[in-house]
C-alpha angles and dihedrals in degrees: 000000000000120000122231131196131171132177140183120179145073101299124102096281100205092053092050090050095048091046091051093048091050089057093055097044088110089071088074127248145174102200139014142198146172136207119206122192115212142139092301094050129251116348113197121195122180139171138176124232126023124007089249088072091057092045090054092053093046089050090055097049099031098202115210127208149107102248133047150152131211136192144186112206130213105193118248104142113034136000128296099276137134090246091057094048119101145282098066121197136216140171093049093309095309094111127052128184139183125196142189115197141033127290103209097190097046093119091055091049091048092056095041101047111008108045090122095050126101114227124209098187142043094235136116088221094067087056089055091048093052092044089053089051090053092049091048090055088052100041101034091216126086096219093046087050090052092051090049090050091050090056090059095053098090096171139017140047130283147170109188133190119180141175133192129203088215092060099035103171100062146045126206129215138189137177144195121172093338123092121256130161135185122222116209119212138160111276088346138065137194143200127203144167090232138016097250090064092068104020095105088063107035143358095198106106136185114199115212117217125220112290094017128125137187143203113217128194130165091269106028146043118199115189122197125199129229090282094050093254120136115257132189110254117189115195118241121220112237116210100210126127129218089226088068089064095052127091096240093215097313119125092233138018090238092059090046091051093048088055092047092062098097089054090046091056090049091048093050090049095045114116091000101079131049140149088283094056139255124343118194096158086131087080090070092213112155126225089249092054092049092047093056093057111111099156136020128211118198104201119193148127136228116347090356088060090058089051086052092053089056091043089055091060092046095050094044091050099042102032102023094225122136110252132195122196106197124177106252096229091056097039097069094052101040099074093244121203105252130165141146091284092064124095106204112199119192114206111198127146092205097036086222105082104139098213092049093046092052090049092052092049087056092048092051092047090056095051102260122151105246135211138168135212105200143151100215120074114218094017121140102264097048088050093056101047135078096241138009133202108199118210100209096213093141124223113338109203101174111091092223108075116237116140093032089057089052090050091050091052089050093048093047091051091052093047094048093051094042092051090046091055092047090053095044093244097110118054127225089245092053090047094053092048091050092050090051091050092047091053090052094054096078090049092052092043092055089055090050093050091046092054119091094246088208092172092059094051094044091050091049090052095045098048103032091114102044119113100217140036131183121209119195135184141145139224109341091010095047090094091042089064090055093046092049091050091048092053092052095049093043098057108018098037092228114139109248131174130202117214140171107254090222089062095055095105090052094074118312094079087074088071097055115114140120099291099041115093122209123193105214119193106207114162132152108300140123089268098046092111091054090054089049088055089054089052092052089052090054093048090049085064094046091252122162117246128196104188128202104199143164115275112270097019100144097173093066094057095079091054097048132085088189123018125200116186123206126189117271118256136149114295094247090060097038094096087069089059102037096051093059098071089043090055090049092046089055091046097050092042090054091049092049090051093049094248125145105241093193097054110026116187121270094005132114128200095229120028102212098168129063 
């Protein structure tokens, strides 16, 4: 969602803010703005569209000061206009506020407290800004005003950062259900929605918990707990390099991250696999806790949900425990059956996905054992659960998930086999063979990425202007079909639908004809012949088939208009291989259509509101 940056210190404020915003562009945005506090008061500059538009305006006005806040907006309330962009002002321009989240009771607050105010935007954030201004007039202190404002926000999510011309040497922040971090420097301090925003300046980070707030000056950081009482907050050192956020010679971050996937698998395996098997003792789950598990719920959204669908098959096969894989946004409102015998696992690359977080709160409330699979240490969801398995994919800048999906598949495979061994359902021999096969996957994937993948590029060129695609797979590649379709629609804006190949005769076969392309995933598996039968049914209707098949499969050639081979591996690991050409197909199709694969329209990297 929206990106936030704040700074107080001796550097050129506007440049720090613009630099920070450029490092969180991957979160997705449609407008941007900054507010700089200097001798002449608060100077607000905003622009719609790309950050370059804001930079141009800042370059023209050159605002000077020692304190500032910046924001990239992803529209939720109100259209994409300059008036709706942040920061929003109040108190005659003497207060400025930025916000990530949704204030659900903003209309009530508007009627109760702000009936006499003139509003310049359509946003819930301007209501918060003006309410803060009212509270500041009453309390006489910016932080006290922020705490009073927080009390009025009965529902919704927020990460706030505010400044006041009347208290010019500080900014105050607060959060609930939206990410916010504080960066600690020497004679300067920072705030950001994500670590990359402030990483060039400091790697000492304070993580705010839900309901907390802070007052920040150049020389101090005061953190206040959910009750408004001061608490000691020791910064944590984050081991993350700036190089990880650069493109390393690739044209786009997405292409770089696709090519990083072999290393991501190796990183996720490192220290967790050996000749003796799989070691996930880092989870800290006791034998008693594992014994009580009777059902597992894999709760996720978007790409993480498709990883969960594959994880369901892995856990049921290796550990013989019933698994559900509900969509997070539906889980919380469907009255799910939860008790102490349930292990609820949140899968979220950011660890901040709002729907998943709400679902996990419900699971905890009902007594479930909770766990997370996440890529971001210290993020909200890992902090709220009983155990976390980190995926070690590194920073993912591209909005469309690629390497984090690969890391999730790897982590789920490890967890399924480890749990199976603990339960006596997966033998030591099977475990050692799986570990050997897992270690081979990065080697095979590097060969795949090093190949020319001519079929992918030809297919992308041939079908760049079609309006519809069908993706089909079965069993372990059922979810791969959905993930491949999602990637295409996310970054090329072509409608694509994932479907189970076994369901083809129950409707989709009506679409098959000479201009309708179907991606068919047909690798070595016990049901390969059934998928081949589906392909013959498509060809009998002159349909177009792009096949993703195991290397050396000659029979499939006669049924394919385009054929993309992937290295052979066991079926349970094949989704790691088959998704790679589908990621690349989406990438090259987007490039051919003139779309930006790193920042697709209307999308945000981390969805931190419901």
